[in-house]
C-alpha positions as CSV (number, residue, x, y, z in Angstrom):
1,M,74.6,55.6,57.3
2,N,74.4,55.8,53.5
3,Y,71.2,56.0,51.5
4,N,71.5,52.4,50.2
5,T,71.6,51.1,53.7
6,M,68.5,53.0,54.6
7,E,66.7,51.5,51.6
8,R,67.6,48.0,52.7
9,W,66.1,48.4,56.2
10,N,62.4,47.8,56.7
11,I,59.8,47.4,59.4
12,N,60.0,43.6,59.3
13,K,63.7,43.8,60.3
14,S,62.8,46.2,63.2
15,S,60.1,43.8,64.3
16,D,62.5,40.9,64.2
17,L,65.3,42.8,65.9
18,Y,63.2,43.7,68.9
19,G,61.2,40.4,69.0
20,V,57.8,42.0,68.8
21,S,55.9,39.0,67.5
22,E,57.6,36.7,70.1
23,W,56.9,38.6,73.3
24,G,53.9,40.8,72.2
25,G,51.2,38.2,72.9
26,G,49.5,39.2,69.6
27,Y,48.8,42.8,70.8
28,F,51.6,44.7,69.1
29,F,53.1,45.1,65.6
30,V,55.1,47.7,63.6
31,A,53.2,49.8,61.1
32,D,54.5,50.8,57.6
33,N,55.2,54.3,58.8
34,G,57.5,52.9,61.6
35,D,55.2,53.4,64.5
36,M,54.6,50.7,67.1
37,M,50.9,49.8,67.0
38,V,48.7,48.3,69.8
39,M,45.6,46.2,69.2
40,P,42.7,45.7,71.6
41,E,42.8,42.0,71.2
42,P,45.1,39.6,69.2
43,G,44.6,39.8,65.5
44,A,42.4,43.0,65.5
45,T,44.7,44.9,63.1
46,G,41.8,46.9,61.8
47,R,41.4,48.5,65.2
48,A,45.1,49.1,66.0
49,V,46.3,52.5,67.1
50,S,49.7,54.1,67.1
51,I,51.4,54.3,70.5
52,A,53.4,57.3,69.2
53,E,50.1,59.0,68.3
54,I,48.8,58.2,71.9
55,A,52.0,59.8,73.2
56,R,51.4,62.9,71.2
57,G,47.9,63.1,72.6
58,I,49.3,62.8,76.1
59,R,51.7,65.7,75.4
60,E,48.9,67.8,73.9
61,R,46.9,67.4,77.1
62,G,49.7,68.8,79.1
63,F,51.2,65.7,80.6
64,D,55.0,65.4,80.6
65,M,57.0,62.2,80.2
66,P,57.4,59.7,81.8
67,V,53.9,58.3,81.6
68,L,52.5,54.9,82.4
69,L,50.1,54.0,79.6
70,R,47.3,51.5,80.3
71,I,45.2,50.0,77.5
72,E,42.2,48.7,79.3
73,N,41.0,46.6,76.3
74,I,44.1,44.3,76.8
75,L,43.1,43.7,80.4
76,D,39.6,42.7,79.3
77,A,41.1,40.4,76.6
78,Q,43.5,38.7,79.0
79,I,40.7,37.9,81.5
80,T,38.6,36.6,78.7
81,S,41.4,34.5,77.3
82,L,42.2,32.8,80.6
83,N,38.6,32.0,81.4
84,E,37.6,30.9,77.9
85,T,40.7,28.7,77.4
86,F,40.0,26.9,80.7
87,R,36.3,26.5,79.7
88,S,37.2,25.2,76.2
89,A,39.8,22.7,77.6
90,M,37.3,21.4,80.1
91,E,34.6,20.9,77.4
92,E,37.2,19.1,75.2
93,L,38.4,16.8,77.9
94,G,35.0,16.1,79.5
95,Y,35.9,17.8,82.8
96,T,32.8,18.0,85.0
97,G,34.0,20.7,87.4
98,A,34.5,24.3,86.7
99,F,37.1,27.1,86.7
100,M,37.2,30.3,88.8
101,G,39.9,32.9,88.7
102,A,41.0,35.0,91.7
103,Y,43.2,38.0,91.0
104,P,45.9,38.6,93.7
105,I,45.6,42.2,94.6
106,K,49.3,42.4,95.5
107,V,50.3,42.1,91.9
108,N,49.0,45.6,91.2
109,Q,46.9,47.2,94.0
110,Q,46.0,50.3,92.1
111,Q,42.3,51.2,92.4
112,Q,41.7,51.5,88.7
113,V,43.3,48.1,88.1
114,V,41.3,46.2,90.7
115,E,38.1,48.0,89.7
116,K,38.5,47.0,86.0
117,I,39.3,43.4,86.9
118,A,36.1,43.2,89.0
119,Q,34.2,44.8,86.1
120,F,35.6,42.8,83.2
121,G,35.7,39.6,85.3
122,S,32.1,39.7,86.5
123,R,30.8,37.7,83.5
124,Y,33.1,34.8,84.5
125,H,32.7,35.3,88.3
126,H,36.4,36.1,88.4
127,G,37.2,36.9,92.0
128,L,40.0,38.5,94.1
129,E,42.7,37.3,96.5
130,A,43.7,39.3,99.5
131,G,46.8,38.8,101.5
132,S,46.4,41.5,104.2
133,K,43.7,43.4,106.0
134,A,44.1,46.4,103.7
135,E,43.7,44.3,100.6
136,L,40.6,42.5,102.1
137,I,39.0,45.9,102.9
138,A,39.7,47.0,99.3
139,A,38.3,43.8,97.9
140,M,35.1,44.0,100.0
141,G,34.5,47.5,98.8
142,M,35.2,46.7,95.1
143,M,33.4,43.4,94.7
144,R,29.8,43.1,93.8
145,D,29.7,39.5,92.5
146,K,28.8,37.2,95.4
147,K,29.4,34.1,93.3
148,A,33.0,35.0,92.7
149,V,35.5,33.7,95.3
150,L,37.2,36.1,97.7
151,I,40.3,34.2,98.9
152,C,41.9,35.4,102.1
153,N,45.6,34.4,102.4
154,G,48.4,35.7,104.6
155,Y,48.9,35.8,108.3
156,K,45.6,36.7,110.1
157,D,44.9,38.5,113.3
158,E,41.5,38.7,115.0
159,E,40.5,41.8,113.0
160,F,41.4,40.2,109.7
161,I,39.4,37.1,110.6
162,D,36.4,39.1,111.7
163,L,36.3,41.0,108.5
164,G,36.4,37.8,106.5
165,L,33.6,36.3,108.6
166,Y,31.5,39.5,108.2
167,A,32.0,39.2,104.4
168,T,30.6,35.7,104.6
169,K,27.6,36.8,106.6
170,I,26.6,39.4,104.0
171,G,26.8,36.9,101.2
172,F,30.4,36.9,99.8
173,T,32.0,33.5,99.0
174,C,34.9,34.6,101.3
175,I,37.3,31.7,102.0
176,L,39.6,32.0,105.0
177,V,42.7,30.0,104.1
178,V,44.6,28.6,107.1
179,E,48.3,29.5,106.5
180,M,49.7,28.7,110.0
181,P,48.5,26.0,112.5
182,D,47.9,28.6,115.2
183,E,45.3,30.5,113.0
184,L,42.7,27.7,113.1
185,P,41.8,27.8,116.9
186,L,41.4,31.6,116.6
187,I,39.2,31.2,113.5
188,I,37.0,28.7,115.3
189,A,36.7,30.9,118.4
190,R,35.8,34.0,116.4
191,S,33.3,32.0,114.3
192,K,31.4,31.0,117.5
193,A,31.7,34.5,118.9
194,L,30.2,36.1,115.8
195,N,27.8,33.2,115.1
196,A,29.2,33.0,111.6
197,K,29.8,29.8,109.7
198,P,33.1,30.2,108.0
199,I,34.2,28.9,104.6
200,L,37.7,27.5,105.2
201,G,40.6,26.6,103.1
202,I,43.9,25.1,104.0
203,R,47.3,25.9,102.5
204,I,49.6,22.9,102.1
205,K,53.3,22.6,101.8
206,L,54.2,20.5,98.8
207,S,57.5,18.6,98.4
208,A,57.4,19.8,94.8
209,Q,59.4,22.9,94.1
210,A,59.8,25.1,91.0
211,G,62.9,26.8,89.8
212,G,63.5,30.5,89.3
213,H,63.6,33.6,91.5
214,W,60.6,32.5,93.6
215,S,61.5,28.8,94.1
216,E,61.3,29.1,97.9
217,S,57.6,29.9,97.6
218,G,57.0,26.2,97.3
219,G,58.6,23.1,98.8
220,E,58.9,21.9,102.4
221,R,60.9,25.0,103.4
222,S,58.2,27.4,102.2
223,I,57.3,30.1,104.7
224,F,53.5,29.5,104.8
225,G,51.4,26.4,104.7
226,L,50.9,23.2,106.7
227,N,52.8,20.0,106.4
228,T,51.1,16.6,106.4
229,S,51.2,16.2,110.2
230,Q,49.7,19.7,110.7
231,I,47.0,19.0,108.1
232,I,45.8,15.9,110.0
233,Q,45.9,17.9,113.3
234,A,43.8,20.6,111.6
235,V,41.2,18.0,110.4
236,D,41.0,16.5,113.9
237,L,40.5,20.0,115.4
238,L,37.7,20.9,113.0
239,A,36.1,17.5,113.5
240,S,36.1,17.9,117.3
241,A,34.6,21.4,116.9
242,G,31.9,20.0,114.6
243,M,33.2,22.2,111.7
244,L,34.8,19.7,109.3
245,D,32.1,20.5,106.8
246,C,33.5,24.1,106.7
247,L,36.7,23.0,105.0
248,K,36.0,23.7,101.3
249,L,39.3,24.5,99.7
250,V,42.8,23.1,99.3
251,H,45.4,25.6,98.3
252,Y,49.1,25.7,97.5
253,H,51.5,28.2,95.9
254,L,54.4,26.9,93.9
255,G,55.8,30.4,93.1
256,S,55.5,33.2,90.6
257,Q,56.6,33.1,86.9
258,I,57.0,29.3,86.7
259,S,58.6,28.8,83.3
260,N,58.5,25.0,83.1
261,I,55.2,23.2,82.6
262,R,56.5,20.0,84.1
263,E,56.9,21.6,87.5
264,I,53.3,22.9,87.3
265,R,52.0,19.4,86.5
266,T,54.1,17.7,89.2
267,A,52.6,20.1,91.8
268,V,49.1,19.5,90.7
269,N,49.5,15.8,91.0
270,E,50.8,16.1,94.5
271,A,48.0,18.5,95.5
272,C,45.4,16.2,94.2
273,R,46.7,13.4,96.5
274,V,46.1,15.7,99.4
275,Y,42.7,16.7,98.1
276,A,41.7,13.1,97.8
277,G,43.0,12.4,101.3
278,L,40.9,15.1,102.8
279,I,37.8,13.7,101.1
280,R,38.5,10.3,102.6
281,E,38.9,12.1,106.0
282,G,35.4,13.3,105.7
283,A,36.1,16.9,104.6
284,Q,33.6,18.3,102.0
285,V,36.3,20.1,99.9
286,E,35.1,21.5,96.6
287,Y,37.8,23.9,95.5
288,L,41.4,23.2,94.4
289,D,43.4,26.4,94.5
290,L,46.6,26.1,92.5
291,G,47.9,29.6,93.4
292,G,49.8,31.7,91.0
293,G,52.6,30.8,88.6
294,L,51.2,31.3,85.1
295,A,54.3,32.9,83.5
296,V,54.7,35.8,81.1
297,D,57.0,35.3,78.1
298,Y,59.0,38.5,78.6
299,D,61.8,37.7,76.3
300,G,59.7,35.7,73.7
301,S,62.1,32.7,73.7
302,Q,59.3,30.2,74.6
303,S,61.8,28.4,76.8
304,N,62.2,27.6,80.5
305,F,64.4,30.6,80.9
306,L,63.6,32.7,84.0
307,S,62.0,35.5,81.9
308,S,60.0,33.1,79.6
309,R,57.8,30.0,79.6
310,N,57.9,26.8,77.6
311,Y,54.2,26.4,77.3
312,T,51.2,28.2,75.7
313,L,48.1,29.2,77.7
314,K,46.2,26.3,76.1
315,E,48.9,23.8,77.2
316,Y,48.8,25.3,80.7
317,C,45.0,24.8,81.0
318,T,45.0,21.4,79.3
319,D,47.9,20.0,81.4
320,I,46.3,21.1,84.7
321,I,42.9,19.6,83.8
322,E,44.5,16.4,82.6
323,A,46.6,16.1,85.8
324,V,43.5,16.6,88.0
325,M,41.4,14.1,86.1
326,T,44.2,11.5,86.1
327,S,44.9,11.9,89.8
328,L,41.3,11.8,91.0
329,S,39.7,9.3,88.5
330,D,40.9,6.1,90.3
331,D,39.2,7.3,93.5
332,G,36.0,8.2,91.9
333,I,36.2,11.8,93.3
334,A,34.1,14.5,91.7
335,H,36.1,17.0,89.7
336,P,36.8,20.1,91.9
337,I,36.3,23.7,91.0
338,I,39.8,24.7,89.9
339,V,40.9,28.1,91.1
340,T,44.1,29.9,89.9
341,E,45.4,33.1,91.4
342,S,46.9,34.3,88.1
343,G,47.9,37.9,88.4
344,R,51.0,38.5,86.4
345,A,49.6,37.0,83.2
346,L,46.5,39.1,83.5
347,V,47.9,42.6,84.0
348,A,51.5,42.5,82.6
349,Y,50.5,43.2,79.0
350,Y,48.2,46.2,79.5
351,S,50.7,48.7,80.9
352,I,53.5,50.4,79.0
353,L,56.1,52.8,80.5
354,L,56.8,55.6,78.0
355,F,59.8,57.9,78.6
356,N,61.8,60.4,76.5
357,I,65.6,60.5,76.0
358,L,67.2,63.6,77.3
359,D,70.8,63.2,76.1
360,V,73.4,60.7,75.0
361,T,77.1,60.2,75.7
362,R,79.3,58.3,73.2
363,F,82.4,56.4,73.9
364,H,84.4,57.5,70.8
365,A,87.7,59.3,70.5
366,D,88.3,62.8,69.3
367,P,90.4,63.0,66.1
368,L,94.1,62.3,66.7
369,P,96.8,64.8,65.7
370,E,98.8,63.8,62.5
371,K,101.8,63.1,64.7
372,L,102.6,62.9,68.3
373,P,104.2,65.9,70.0
374,E,108.0,65.7,70.5
375,G,109.2,64.4,73.9
376,C,105.9,62.5,74.7
377,P,106.2,59.5,77.0
378,S,107.3,56.2,75.3
379,Q,104.0,54.5,76.3
380,L,102.1,56.9,74.0
381,E,104.6,56.1,71.2
382,Y,104.0,52.4,71.7
383,M,100.2,52.9,71.6
384,H,100.4,55.0,68.4
385,Q,102.6,52.4,66.7
386,A,100.3,49.5,67.7
387,L,97.4,51.4,66.2
388,K,99.2,51.9,62.9
389,D,100.2,48.2,62.8
390,L,96.7,46.9,63.6
391,T,95.3,44.2,61.3
392,I,92.8,41.5,61.6
393,R,95.7,39.0,62.2
394,N,97.1,40.7,65.3
395,I,93.8,42.1,66.7
396,Q,94.1,40.4,70.1
397,E,97.7,41.4,70.5
398,V,96.9,45.0,69.9
399,L,94.0,44.9,72.3
400,N,96.3,43.5,75.0
401,D,98.9,46.3,74.3
402,A,96.3,49.0,74.3
403,I,95.0,48.0,77.7
404,F,98.5,47.6,79.1
405,Y,99.8,51.0,78.0
406,R,96.6,52.7,78.9
407,D,97.0,51.4,82.5
408,E,100.6,52.4,82.5
409,T,99.8,56.0,81.6
410,R,97.2,56.2,84.3
411,R,99.8,55.0,86.8
412,L,102.3,57.5,85.6
413,F,99.7,60.3,85.9
414,Q,98.9,59.3,89.4
415,T,102.6,59.6,90.4
416,G,103.0,63.0,88.6
417,Q,105.3,61.6,85.8
418,I,103.0,62.7,82.9
419,S,100.9,65.8,82.4
420,L,97.2,66.1,82.2
421,R,97.4,66.9,78.4
422,E,99.6,63.7,77.9
423,R,97.0,61.7,79.9
424,S,94.3,63.0,77.6
425,L,96.2,62.1,74.5
426,A,96.7,58.6,75.9
427,E,93.0,58.2,76.3
428,Q,92.3,59.4,72.8
429,L,94.8,56.8,71.5
430,F,93.2,54.1,73.5
431,W,89.6,54.8,72.5
432,T,90.6,55.2,68.8
433,T,92.3,51.8,69.0
434,I,89.4,50.1,70.7
435,N,86.9,51.5,68.2
436,E,89.0,50.2,65.3
437,I,89.5,46.8,67.0
438,N,85.7,46.5,67.4
439,R,85.2,47.3,63.7
440,L,87.6,44.6,62.7
441,A,86.3,42.1,65.2
442,G,83.0,42.0,63.3
443,E,84.9,40.2,60.5
444,L,86.1,37.3,62.8
445,K,84.2,34.0,62.8
446,N,85.1,33.1,66.4
447,P,86.1,36.2,68.3
448,S,87.3,35.9,71.9
449,T,85.1,36.9,74.8
450,E,87.1,40.1,75.3
451,L,86.5,41.1,71.7
452,T,82.8,40.3,71.7
453,D,82.4,42.3,74.9
454,L,83.7,45.5,73.2
455,D,80.1,46.1,71.9
456,R,79.1,46.7,75.5
457,V,82.2,48.6,76.4
458,L,81.6,51.0,73.5
459,S,77.9,51.3,73.9
460,D,76.5,54.8,74.2
461,F,74.7,56.0,77.3
462,Y,71.2,57.2,76.6
463,Y,70.0,59.3,79.4
464,C,66.3,58.5,80.1
465,N,63.6,60.5,81.9
466,F,62.5,58.0,84.4
467,S,63.7,56.1,87.6
468,V,64.6,52.4,87.4
469,F,63.9,52.2,91.2
470,Q,60.4,53.8,90.9
471,S,59.1,52.3,87.7
472,L,61.1,49.1,87.0
473,P,62.3,47.8,90.5
474,D,62.4,44.2,89.3
475,S,64.9,45.1,86.6
476,W,67.2,46.5,89.3
477,A,66.5,44.0,92.1
478,I,66.3,40.6,90.4
479,G,67.5,41.3,86.8
480,Q,64.0,40.9,85.3
481,L,64.1,41.4,81.6
482,F,61.4,43.6,80.0
483,P,60.9,44.3,76.3
484,I,62.3,47.8,75.6
485,M,62.3,49.5,72.2
486,P,61.5,52.8,70.4
487,I,57.8,53.4,69.7
488,H,58.5,55.2,66.4
489,R,61.2,55.5,63.6
490,L,61.0,51.7,63.2
491,D,61.2,52.1,59.5
492,E,64.8,53.3,60.0
493,E,67.8,51.2,60.9
494,P,68.9,51.7,64.5
495,T,72.7,52.3,64.1
496,R,73.7,53.0,67.7
497,K,74.1,50.6,70.6
498,G,73.0,52.0,73.9
499,I,72.8,51.4,77.6
500,L,69.9,53.1,79.3
501,A,70.7,55.4,82.3
502,D,67.9,56.9,84.4
503,I,68.0,60.4,86.0
504,T,68.9,59.2,89.5
505,C,72.4,59.9,90.7
506,D,73.0,56.2,91.4
507,C,75.3,53.9,89.5
508,D,72.7,51.1,89.7
509,G,70.2,53.4,87.9
510,K,70.7,51.9,84.5
511,I,69.5,49.0,82.3
512,D,72.3,47.1,80.5
513,Q,70.6,43.7,79.9
514,F,68.1,43.3,77.2
515,I,66.1,40.5,75.6
516,D,67.7,38.7,72.7
517,K,66.9,35.6,70.6
518,R,70.3,34.1,71.8
519,G,69.9,34.9,75.4
520,V,70.7,38.3,77.0
521,K,72.1,41.3,75.1
522,R,74.2,43.9,76.9
523,Y,73.1,46.8,74.8
524,L,69.9,48.0,73.0
525,P,69.9,49.0,69.3
526,L,68.8,52.6,69.1
527,H,68.6,55.5,66.6
528,E,70.6,58.7,66.4
529,L,69.0,61.5,68.3
530,R,67.7,64.3,66.0
531,P,67.8,68.0,67.1
532,Y,64.5,69.3,68.3
533,E,62.8,66.0,67.9
534,E,61.7,63.9,70.8
535,Y,62.8,60.3,70.9
536,I,60.5,58.0,73.0
537,L,61.1,54.5,74.2
538,G,58.6,52.1,75.6
539,V,59.0,49.4,78.3
540,F,56.4,46.8,77.7
541,L,54.7,44.2,80.0
542,V,55.2,46.3,83.1
543,G,51.7,45.9,84.6
544,A,52.6,43.3,87.2
545,Y,54.3,44.4,90.5
546,Q,56.3,47.3,89.1
547,E,53.9,50.1,90.2
548,T,53.6,49.0,93.8
549,L,57.2,47.8,94.4
550,G,58.8,51.1,93.4
551,D,60.6,53.2,95.9
552,L,61.3,56.9,96.2
553,H,65.0,56.8,95.4
554,N,66.1,60.4,94.8
555,L,62.5,61.4,95.8
556,L,61.3,60.6,92.3
557,G,57.6,59.7,92.7
558,D,54.8,58.0,90.8
559,T,54.7,58.9,87.1
560,N,51.7,60.3,85.3
561,V,49.2,57.6,84.4
562,V,46.9,57.7,81.4
563,T,44.4,55.0,80.5
564,I,42.9,54.7,77.1
565,R,40.2,52.5,75.5
566,I,40.5,51.5,71.8
567,Q,37.3,52.0,69.8
568,D,35.8,50.1,66.9
569,R,37.5,51.9,64.0
570,G,41.1,52.2,65.2
571,E,40.2,55.3,67.3
572,F,40.9,55.7,71.0
573,E,39.6,57.7,73.9
574,F,41.2,58.9,77.1
575,V,39.4,57.1,79.9
576,S,41.3,58.5,82.8
577,E,44.3,60.7,83.6
578,Q,46.2,60.7,86.9
579,E,48.9,63.3,87.5
580,G,52.1,61.9,88.9
581,D,53.4,62.9,92.3
582,T,54.4,66.5,92.9
583,V,57.6,67.4,94.7
584,A,55.4,68.5,97.7
585,E,53.6,65.1,97.8
586,V,56.8,63.1,97.7
587,L,58.4,65.2,100.4
588,S,55.3,64.6,102.6
589,Y,55.8,60.8,102.1
590,V,59.1,61.1,103.9
591,Q,57.7,63.3,106.8
592,Y,58.5,66.7,105.5
593,D,55.9,69.4,105.8
594,P,55.9,71.3,102.5
595,R,54.2,74.3,103.9
596,R,56.7,74.6,106.7
597,L,59.5,74.2,104.2
598,F,58.1,77.1,102.2
599,V,57.8,79.4,105.2
600,R,61.3,78.6,106.3
601,F,62.7,79.2,102.9
602,R,60.8,82.5,102.6
603,E,62.3,83.6,105.9
604,T,65.8,82.7,104.6
605,A,65.2,84.7,101.4
606,E,64.0,87.7,103.5
607,Q,67.2,87.5,105.5
608,A,69.1,87.7,102.3
609,V,67.3,90.9,101.5
610,R,68.3,92.3,104.9
611,D,71.9,91.3,104.3
612,G,71.9,93.1,101.0
613,K,72.5,90.0,98.9
614,I,69.3,90.3,96.8
615,S,66.7,92.9,96.2
616,A,63.1,92.6,97.4
617,Q,62.1,92.2,93.7
618,E,64.6,89.4,93.3
619,R,63.3,87.8,96.5
620,R,59.8,87.7,95.0
621,G,61.0,85.8,91.9
622,I,63.1,83.3,94.0
623,V,60.3,82.6,96.4
624,E,57.9,82.1,93.5
625,A,60.3,79.7,91.8
626,Y,60.6,77.7,95.1
627,E,56.8,77.5,95.4
628,A,56.4,76.4,91.8
629,G,59.1,73.7,92.4
630,L,57.0,72.3,95.2
631,R,54.0,72.1,92.8
632,G,56.1,70.6,90.0
633,Y,56.5,67.1,88.6
634,T,59.4,65.2,90.2
635,Y,60.8,64.2,86.8
636,F,62.6,66.3,84.1
637,E,60.2,68.8,82.6
638,R,60.7,70.7,79.3
């Protein structure tokens, strides 16, 4: 890059290139020095801090990359925004009910996350949703606010039901949601046995269905919930048991990450019809639980694309309230307490995965000799001549020839008709031609698909110190797009195009799809690596699901986790630090006994001494290295 090009580049171009203002939710911007900045709440630029500076502080405290960085102010701000937006919309529209949130623990079950949600949400009586016995036990131990709802979803056995009933007896607003018809008789029996009056909900199957990855969460073929016939049977059973007054909540779940607001409104309308029907049946329902679905605009396109949403938070709240009011007004039914189980939208923004780049591989050709050696195969002569004849007019023809003769030389090599050195020269010719074709293709107004795909083919591999399978499982499993970008050097033009490869030895351990204003981009603009200078990337909006869905591929464990809180004058403090898994801990997860491994290895080393392969002093160093490895971080350490 020449000096003039560097002068033309600026931080606004970097911000636009990576779409910061589109996906950032008002929490991020690029500073004049090229650092990515984070704010405790939208618009609080005076309190912004540099993520690169936070990363330096993490290093100085002895933590290696990768690190999961949490900014707890953002979690606080997201809870406030959801509750205040619903409150404001209800006041504006004259809604006489109320709003109560319930965070689904499954979205991120980490103790620090749930604890902070309970703490920050207490002023709004923001509750929790549990879908298993373990989650219910965690919720009962973490919650202090008895006015907040504790929603119990999921399949329930006797122990699960008893825990929920005990929670009710000690004062929690614990709502047992009937997910399957066979659960209700057991709940009734256990309520009588424990002399506990339950607070019941009923999950309904809607005919409405949303699009996207989680479309089967809703609709008539959804796994959980009662159809209309089963709803009536449940009402009759409760009435016969004298417990119809226990039915307080109607619940449905349309799916996660619902990008189209029309689908949300359609589901609300249908659920309100069921709610009104239950009122007419004599049930004293008060809560309308709309489940999850509030999407995160991961790519910033503000569309109904899978990784986006075509509505604002205000539009989401307003449309729900209007739909409820419109559906119930004709029947004169009191406005219910609206409950949403929004999890993704609460926690996604407040976690950032930081990792360093270890190395890079470029797909460029070595310099060609001035002339080809005498007696080389004719295929190499044809390739060389095609390269010399290349112009913008015959670009597609030369591309076709290059691919054809490259494949021919590979075939000849496999049958022993050309040498290894000749095969190497053919590859040099091919990649030199492809690079030159790609340069010329940039001048075409309407290049072919083959030509536009060359950017991806020629992209560098940037080797990253993390595991896709552990930290970004949705990227691998369902093609979820996350904003990814450097956290520094944003005042410089990124001149390289890269694909990210993690440190697993798996061909799927890579990220080659990135957010783009025109859809999906197959490479990420990145900077040249500098000797002896760390280059750090951040993956943003990873607070939802990624921590608990991760697996132990290649026995790479949990990363280091650091939580900060931003102070009033753009300062920050380290609130908590959690060391990532050691090798010994990860081995124990898959039933190895680290101590026994160490003893067995020490015996193996001692046998090597007896066999004369190493000295006793060498044995000491080898055994110490093995023991240090067991205590070490599972990721690359400098």
